[in-house]
C-alpha positions as a Markdown table, in Angstrom:
| # | Residue | x | y | z |
|---|---|---|---|---|
| 1 | Met | -115.0 | 71.9 | 67.8 |
| 2 | Pro | -114.6 | 74.8 | 70.2 |
| 3 | Ile | -115.4 | 78.4 | 69.3 |
| 4 | Thr | -112.3 | 80.1 | 67.9 |
| 5 | Leu | -111.5 | 83.8 | 68.1 |
| 6 | Pro | -110.7 | 85.0 | 64.5 |
| 7 | Glu | -107.6 | 87.0 | 63.9 |
| 8 | Leu | -108.1 | 90.7 | 63.7 |
| 9 | Pro | -108.6 | 91.8 | 60.1 |
| 10 | Tyr | -105.8 | 94.4 | 60.6 |
| 11 | Lys | -102.7 | 94.9 | 62.7 |
| 12 | Lys | -103.2 | 96.0 | 66.3 |
| 13 | Asn | -101.7 | 99.4 | 65.6 |
| 14 | Ala | -103.7 | 99.9 | 62.4 |
| 15 | Leu | -106.5 | 101.9 | 64.0 |
| 16 | Ala | -104.2 | 104.5 | 65.6 |
| 17 | Pro | -104.4 | 107.3 | 66.3 |
| 18 | His | -108.2 | 106.9 | 66.7 |
| 19 | Ile | -107.9 | 103.7 | 68.7 |
| 20 | Ser | -104.5 | 103.0 | 70.1 |
| 21 | Lys | -102.5 | 99.7 | 70.0 |
| 22 | Lys | -102.8 | 99.5 | 73.7 |
| 23 | Thr | -106.5 | 99.7 | 73.7 |
| 24 | Val | -106.7 | 97.0 | 71.0 |
| 25 | Glu | -104.4 | 94.8 | 73.0 |
| 26 | Phe | -106.5 | 95.1 | 76.1 |
| 27 | His | -109.8 | 94.9 | 74.3 |
| 28 | Tyr | -109.0 | 92.1 | 71.9 |
| 29 | Asp | -106.4 | 90.0 | 73.8 |
| 30 | Lys | -108.0 | 90.3 | 77.2 |
| 31 | His | -111.7 | 91.1 | 76.9 |
| 32 | Thr | -112.7 | 89.4 | 73.6 |
| 33 | Ser | -110.6 | 86.3 | 74.1 |
| 34 | Gly | -111.8 | 86.1 | 77.7 |
| 35 | Tyr | -115.4 | 85.9 | 76.5 |
| 36 | Val | -114.6 | 83.2 | 73.9 |
| 37 | Asn | -112.7 | 81.1 | 76.5 |
| 38 | Lys | -115.6 | 81.3 | 79.0 |
| 39 | Thr | -118.0 | 80.4 | 76.3 |
| 40 | Asn | -116.0 | 77.3 | 75.4 |
| 41 | Ala | -115.7 | 76.3 | 79.1 |
| 42 | Ala | -119.5 | 76.6 | 79.5 |
| 43 | Ile | -120.4 | 74.5 | 76.4 |
| 44 | Lys | -117.9 | 71.8 | 76.9 |
| 45 | Gly | -119.6 | 68.4 | 77.1 |
| 46 | Thr | -123.1 | 69.9 | 76.5 |
| 47 | Ala | -125.5 | 69.6 | 73.6 |
| 48 | Leu | -124.1 | 73.0 | 72.4 |
| 49 | Asp | -120.5 | 71.6 | 72.1 |
| 50 | Gly | -119.8 | 72.0 | 68.4 |
| 51 | Ala | -122.6 | 74.4 | 67.7 |
| 52 | Ser | -121.9 | 77.7 | 65.9 |
| 53 | Leu | -121.5 | 80.9 | 68.0 |
| 54 | Glu | -124.7 | 82.2 | 66.6 |
| 55 | Glu | -126.6 | 79.0 | 67.5 |
| 56 | Ile | -125.1 | 79.2 | 71.1 |
| 57 | Val | -126.2 | 82.8 | 71.5 |
| 58 | Arg | -129.8 | 82.1 | 70.4 |
| 59 | Ala | -130.0 | 78.9 | 72.4 |
| 60 | Ala | -128.8 | 80.6 | 75.6 |
| 61 | Ala | -131.3 | 83.4 | 75.1 |
| 62 | Gln | -134.1 | 81.0 | 74.5 |
| 63 | Asn | -133.2 | 78.8 | 77.5 |
| 64 | Gly | -132.7 | 81.7 | 79.9 |
| 65 | Asp | -129.0 | 80.7 | 80.5 |
| 66 | Gln | -127.8 | 84.2 | 81.4 |
| 67 | Gly | -124.2 | 83.2 | 82.2 |
| 68 | Leu | -123.7 | 81.5 | 78.8 |
| 69 | Phe | -125.6 | 84.2 | 77.0 |
| 70 | Asn | -123.5 | 86.9 | 78.5 |
| 71 | Asn | -120.2 | 85.3 | 77.3 |
| 72 | Ala | -121.4 | 84.0 | 74.0 |
| 73 | Ala | -123.2 | 87.2 | 73.0 |
| 74 | Gln | -120.2 | 89.3 | 74.1 |
| 75 | Ser | -118.0 | 87.0 | 71.9 |
| 76 | Trp | -120.2 | 87.5 | 68.9 |
| 77 | Asn | -120.7 | 91.3 | 69.5 |
| 78 | His | -117.0 | 91.9 | 69.8 |
| 79 | Ile | -116.1 | 89.9 | 66.7 |
| 80 | Phe | -118.7 | 91.8 | 64.8 |
| 81 | Tyr | -117.3 | 95.1 | 66.3 |
| 82 | Trp | -113.8 | 94.4 | 65.1 |
| 83 | Asn | -115.1 | 93.9 | 61.6 |
| 84 | Ser | -117.2 | 97.0 | 61.8 |
| 85 | Met | -114.0 | 99.1 | 61.7 |
| 86 | Lys | -111.0 | 99.3 | 59.3 |
| 87 | Pro | -107.9 | 101.4 | 59.0 |
| 88 | Arg | -108.7 | 104.6 | 57.0 |
| 89 | Gly | -112.4 | 103.9 | 57.2 |
| 90 | Gly | -115.2 | 106.4 | 57.6 |
| 91 | Gly | -116.0 | 108.8 | 54.9 |
| 92 | Lys | -119.1 | 108.5 | 52.7 |
| 93 | Pro | -120.6 | 105.1 | 52.1 |
| 94 | Lys | -121.1 | 103.8 | 48.6 |
| 95 | Gly | -123.4 | 101.3 | 47.0 |
| 96 | Asp | -126.6 | 99.9 | 48.5 |
| 97 | Ile | -125.8 | 101.0 | 52.1 |
| 98 | Ala | -125.6 | 104.6 | 50.9 |
| 99 | Ala | -128.9 | 104.4 | 49.2 |
| 100 | Ala | -130.5 | 102.7 | 52.2 |
| 101 | Ile | -129.1 | 105.3 | 54.6 |
| 102 | Lys | -130.6 | 108.1 | 52.4 |
| 103 | Glu | -133.9 | 106.4 | 52.2 |
| 104 | Ser | -134.2 | 105.5 | 55.9 |
| 105 | Phe | -132.6 | 108.6 | 57.6 |
| 106 | Gly | -132.6 | 111.3 | 54.9 |
| 107 | Gly | -128.8 | 111.4 | 54.6 |
| 108 | Leu | -125.5 | 110.5 | 56.1 |
| 109 | Asp | -125.5 | 113.4 | 58.6 |
| 110 | Asp | -128.9 | 112.4 | 59.8 |
| 111 | Phe | -127.7 | 108.8 | 60.3 |
| 112 | Lys | -124.6 | 109.9 | 62.2 |
| 113 | Glu | -126.8 | 112.1 | 64.5 |
| 114 | Ala | -129.2 | 109.2 | 65.2 |
| 115 | Phe | -126.3 | 106.7 | 65.7 |
| 116 | Thr | -124.5 | 109.1 | 68.0 |
| 117 | Ala | -127.7 | 109.7 | 70.0 |
| 118 | Lys | -128.1 | 106.0 | 70.5 |
| 119 | Gly | -124.5 | 105.4 | 71.5 |
| 120 | Gly | -124.4 | 108.5 | 73.8 |
| 121 | Gly | -127.8 | 107.6 | 75.2 |
| 122 | Gln | -126.8 | 104.1 | 76.3 |
| 123 | Phe | -126.5 | 104.4 | 80.1 |
| 124 | Gly | -123.6 | 102.4 | 81.3 |
| 125 | Ser | -122.3 | 99.6 | 79.2 |
| 126 | Gly | -123.7 | 98.5 | 75.8 |
| 127 | Trp | -123.8 | 98.9 | 72.1 |
| 128 | Ala | -125.1 | 101.1 | 69.3 |
| 129 | Trp | -126.2 | 99.2 | 66.2 |
| 130 | Leu | -127.2 | 99.8 | 62.6 |
| 131 | Ile | -129.6 | 97.1 | 61.6 |
| 132 | Ala | -131.9 | 96.2 | 58.7 |
| 133 | Lys | -135.4 | 95.3 | 59.7 |
| 134 | Gly | -138.7 | 95.3 | 57.8 |
| 135 | Gly | -137.2 | 96.5 | 54.6 |
| 136 | Lys | -135.5 | 99.6 | 56.1 |
| 137 | Leu | -132.6 | 100.6 | 58.3 |
| 138 | Glu | -132.8 | 101.4 | 62.0 |
| 139 | Val | -130.4 | 102.5 | 64.7 |
| 140 | Ile | -130.8 | 100.9 | 68.1 |
| 141 | Asn | -128.9 | 100.5 | 71.3 |
| 142 | Thr | -128.6 | 97.4 | 73.6 |
| 143 | Pro | -127.4 | 97.2 | 77.1 |
| 144 | Asn | -124.7 | 94.9 | 78.4 |
| 145 | Ala | -124.4 | 91.7 | 76.2 |
| 146 | Glu | -127.8 | 92.2 | 74.5 |
| 147 | Thr | -127.7 | 91.8 | 70.7 |
| 148 | Pro | -130.0 | 92.1 | 67.7 |
| 149 | Leu | -128.8 | 88.6 | 66.8 |
| 150 | Thr | -131.7 | 87.3 | 69.0 |
| 151 | Asp | -134.3 | 89.3 | 67.0 |
| 152 | Ala | -135.4 | 87.0 | 64.1 |
| 153 | Gly | -136.5 | 90.0 | 62.0 |
| 154 | Ala | -133.2 | 92.0 | 62.4 |
| 155 | Thr | -130.0 | 91.8 | 60.4 |
| 156 | Pro | -127.0 | 93.6 | 62.1 |
| 157 | Leu | -125.0 | 95.7 | 59.7 |
| 158 | Leu | -122.6 | 97.6 | 62.0 |
| 159 | Thr | -122.0 | 98.0 | 65.7 |
| 160 | Met | -120.1 | 100.4 | 68.0 |
| 161 | Asp | -119.0 | 99.2 | 71.4 |
| 162 | Val | -119.7 | 101.8 | 74.1 |
| 163 | Trp | -118.4 | 99.8 | 77.0 |
| 164 | Glu | -115.7 | 102.0 | 78.7 |
| 165 | His | -113.0 | 99.4 | 77.9 |
| 166 | Ala | -113.5 | 100.3 | 74.2 |
| 167 | Tyr | -112.4 | 103.9 | 74.6 |
| 168 | Tyr | -111.3 | 104.9 | 78.1 |
| 169 | Leu | -107.5 | 104.6 | 77.6 |
| 170 | Asp | -107.7 | 106.9 | 74.6 |
| 171 | Tyr | -110.6 | 109.2 | 75.4 |
| 172 | Gln | -111.2 | 108.8 | 79.1 |
| 173 | Asn | -114.9 | 110.0 | 79.7 |
| 174 | Lys | -115.2 | 111.6 | 76.3 |
| 175 | Arg | -117.5 | 109.0 | 74.7 |
| 176 | Arg | -118.7 | 111.5 | 72.1 |
| 177 | Asp | -115.2 | 112.0 | 70.8 |
| 178 | Tyr | -114.7 | 108.3 | 70.5 |
| 179 | Met | -118.0 | 108.0 | 68.7 |
| 180 | Ala | -117.1 | 110.7 | 66.2 |
| 181 | Ala | -113.8 | 109.0 | 65.5 |
| 182 | Phe | -115.6 | 105.7 | 64.9 |
| 183 | Leu | -118.1 | 107.3 | 62.4 |
| 184 | Asn | -115.7 | 109.6 | 60.6 |
| 185 | Lys | -112.4 | 107.7 | 60.6 |
| 186 | Leu | -113.0 | 104.0 | 61.3 |
| 187 | Val | -116.4 | 102.7 | 60.2 |
| 188 | Asn | -116.2 | 99.9 | 57.6 |
| 189 | Trp | -118.9 | 100.6 | 55.0 |
| 190 | Glu | -117.9 | 97.6 | 52.9 |
| 191 | Phe | -118.7 | 95.3 | 55.9 |
| 192 | Ala | -122.1 | 97.0 | 56.2 |
| 193 | Asn | -122.7 | 96.5 | 52.5 |
| 194 | Ala | -121.9 | 92.8 | 52.8 |
| 195 | Asn | -124.2 | 92.4 | 55.7 |
| 196 | Leu | -127.0 | 94.3 | 53.9 |
| 197 | Ala | -126.7 | 92.0 | 51.0 |
| 198 | Lys | -127.7 | 89.1 | 53.4 |
| 199 | Ala | -130.8 | 90.9 | 54.8 |
């Protein structure tokens, strides 16, 4: 079975005005689907044909297949990113993720500051992540297609895409404004809670 691109969990205009329908159309319909299509072309007829996307990412990383890794990891990262947001998101987290943020960072504002620093400090293209590792939460950044999925000790909880295609139509070079909108208006704390439960 080929890898399939899941439907967005909301309508393409549902993240507006923070992320426009036009950005979602380019980012989801062109970029995300393009990575999925290239992954399927690369695995067709190979031992990975029929493997899960997670298995493909890890195998490509282990085998040093950079071309396959780039497309498979970007597919996985993007699908995770779309689920890391929701319409009318943001606000204060509740439940286990709220307690874990307080324990690991001192409070929500401290987490936001650390997350924004990682996203803003990522030179060029990449990602900011909230992960669970070693019984606590961490914020990290990864360049290009790199992903914590390849770290056996890490459980990704949330990600923010800081490639320019994620925000340039709406924010131009103002990455910090995009990051503020992500954290304050879009972040899906329920998704983070669900992922934390698996850690």
